[in-house]
C-alpha positions in Angstrom: -18.6 1.3 5.4 -20.3 -1.2 7.6 -17.2 -1.9 9.7 -16.4 0.6 12.5 -12.6 0.2 12.3 -10.5 -0.3 9.2 -6.9 -1.7 9.5 -4.5 -1.1 6.6 -1.0 -2.4 6.5 1.3 -0.8 3.9 4.6 -2.6 3.3 7.6 -2.1 1.0 11.2 -1.0 0.9 12.8 2.3 1.3 12.2 4.7 -1.6 9.0 3.2 -2.9 6.6 5.8 -1.4 5.0 3.7 1.4 5.2 6.5 3.9 3.6 9.0 1.5 0.8 6.4 0.8 0.1 6.1 4.5 0.0 9.8 4.9 -2.4 10.2 1.9 -4.7 7.5 3.4 -4.6 9.1 6.9 -5.4 12.5 5.3 -8.4 11.0 3.5 -9.7 9.4 6.7 -9.3 12.7 8.7 -11.1 14.7 5.9 -13.9 12.2 6.1 -14.3 12.8 9.8 -12.7 9.6 11.2 -10.4 9.2 14.1 -7.1 8.1 12.7 -4.0 6.5 14.2 -0.9 5.6 12.2 2.6 4.2 12.8 5.7 4.2 10.6 8.6 1.8 11.0 11.5 2.9 8.7 14.0 0.2 9.4 16.9 0.6 7.0 14.7 2.6 4.6 17.4 4.6 3.1 19.3 1.4 2.1 16.4 -0.4 0.6 15.3 -2.0 3.9 11.8 -2.8 5.0 9.3 0.0 5.6 6.0 -0.7 7.3 3.1 1.7 7.9 0.0 0.9 9.9 -3.1 3.0 9.4 -6.2 2.5 11.5 -9.3 4.6 11.2 -12.9 4.5 12.4 -15.2 6.1 14.9 -12.7 5.8 17.8 -9.2 4.4 17.5 -7.3 3.8 20.8 -4.1 2.3 19.4 -2.1 2.7 16.2 -0.9 -0.9 16.3 -2.7 -3.6 14.2 -2.8 -7.0 15.9 -1.8 -10.1 13.9 -4.8 -11.4 12.1 -6.6 -8.0 12.0 -5.5 -6.5 8.7 -8.3 -5.7 6.3 -6.1 -4.7 3.4 -2.4 -5.5 3.0 -0.9 -3.1 0.4 2.5 -4.5 -0.6 4.9 -2.4 -2.8 7.1 -5.5 -3.3 6.5 -9.2 -3.4 8.8 -10.5 -0.6 7.5 -7.8 1.7 3.9 -9.1 1.1 5.1 -12.6 2.1 6.8 -11.2 5.3 3.5 -9.6 6.5 0.8 -12.0 5.2 0.3 -13.5 8.7 -1.3 -10.2 9.7 -4.1 -10.7 7.2 -7.6 -11.3 8.6 -9.7 -14.1 7.1 -11.6 -12.6 4.2 -9.2 -9.7 3.9 -7.7 -8.2 0.7 -4.1 -8.2 -0.6 -2.8 -5.9 -3.3 0.7 -6.6 -4.5 2.9 -4.6 -6.8 4.5 -7.2 -9.0 8.0 -5.9 -8.3 11.1 -7.6 -7.0 13.6 -5.8 -4.8 16.5 -8.0 -3.7 17.3 -7.7 0.0 21.0 -7.7 1.0 21.3 -11.5 1.6 20.1 -12.1 -1.9 22.4 -9.5 -3.4 25.4 -11.1 -1.6 24.4 -14.6 -2.7 23.7 -15.9 0.9 20.0 -16.4 0.1 17.7 -17.0 -2.9 14.7 -14.9 -3.7 11.6 -17.2 -3.6 10.0 -18.0 -7.0 6.4 -17.3 -7.7 5.9 -15.7 -4.3 2.9 -13.5 -5.3 1.1 -16.4 -6.9 1.6 -18.4 -3.7 0.0 -15.6 -1.7 -2.9 -15.5 -4.2 -3.4 -19.2 -3.5 -3.6 -18.5 0.3 -5.7 -15.4 0.1 -8.4 -15.6 -2.5 -8.9 -11.8 -2.7 -5.4 -11.0 -3.9 -4.7 -8.6 -6.8 -1.3 -8.6 -8.4 -0.5 -5.7 -10.6 2.6 -4.1 -12.2 2.0 -0.7 -10.7 5.5 0.4 -11.6 4.9 -0.2 -15.3 1.5 1.6 -15.2 3.2 4.5 -13.4 5.8 4.7 -16.2 3.0 4.9 -18.7 1.6 7.8 -16.7 5.0 9.6 -16.8 7.2 8.4 -13.9 8.0 5.1 -12.1 8.0 7.1 -8.9 4.1 7.4 -9.2 3.7 3.6 -8.6 2.6 4.3 -5.0 -0.2 6.5 -6.3 -1.4 3.8 -8.7 -1.6 1.6 -5.6 -3.4 4.4 -3.7 -6.1 4.3 -6.4 -6.5 0.6 -6.1 -6.6 0.9 -2.3 -9.4 3.5 -2.6 -11.4 0.9 -4.6 -10.7 -1.8 -2.1 -11.8 0.3 0.8 -14.8 1.8 -1.0 -13.7 5.3 -0.3 -15.2 8.1 -2.4 -12.7 8.8 -5.2 -13.0 12.5 -5.0 -11.8 12.4 -1.3 -8.7 10.5 -2.3 -7.9 12.7 -5.3 -8.3 15.7 -3.0 -5.8 14.3 -0.6 -3.4 13.4 -3.5 -3.7 17.0 -4.7 -3.0 18.3 -1.1 0.1 16.1 -0.5 1.9 15.6 -3.8 4.4 18.4 -4.8 3.1 20.6 -7.7 5.8 19.6 -10.1 4.7 15.9 -9.9 1.0 16.5 -9.5 -0.2 15.9 -13.1 1.7 12.5 -13.3 0.4 11.4 -9.9 -3.2 12.3 -10.7 -3.0 10.2 -13.9 -1.4 7.4 -11.9 -4.1 7.6 -9.2 -6.9 7.5 -11.8 -5.2 4.5 -13.5 -5.3 2.7 -10.2 -9.0 3.5 -9.7 -9.7 2.2 -13.2 -8.2 -1.1 -12.3 -10.8 -1.6 -9.6 -13.8 -1.0 -11.9 
């Protein structure tokens, strides 16, 4: 990597695996010898509310907080969450969006409408945007719950991190009963970046 600090913003809703993803990324960075700082904002995570994780790594990191306009990669587990955080993206940054819709409470109660074509609008704003149905790919690997690890594989490709380092971290952090499915899902995400 030519850059001394990498800023990754991981956004989604409760239950999608955003926190596990940030922990896998932090583990990879530590294993590679980087200084790492991370934050997790759970919000109403157990009720499907926003969950945001910031992961910063490099030679020396002084703060875990990413400033607006400094995100290298925005990894969004849900389309509306991508739109909420797109202003943090740096010029020339990358966006990866799971093409999944999770209706927030105002939409469920009929007080608001979920925006149409939100991922496509983001792709028009940020040229380096990838939209993928990671959930469907995870189902093909054995479990919808592995969608986050499909996205981890894509993130590894976007960050140009050695695949063996990421797979090692997945093996260290994923429970044994779900490991085979998650390794398949991780490798599927990596294949999408080739």
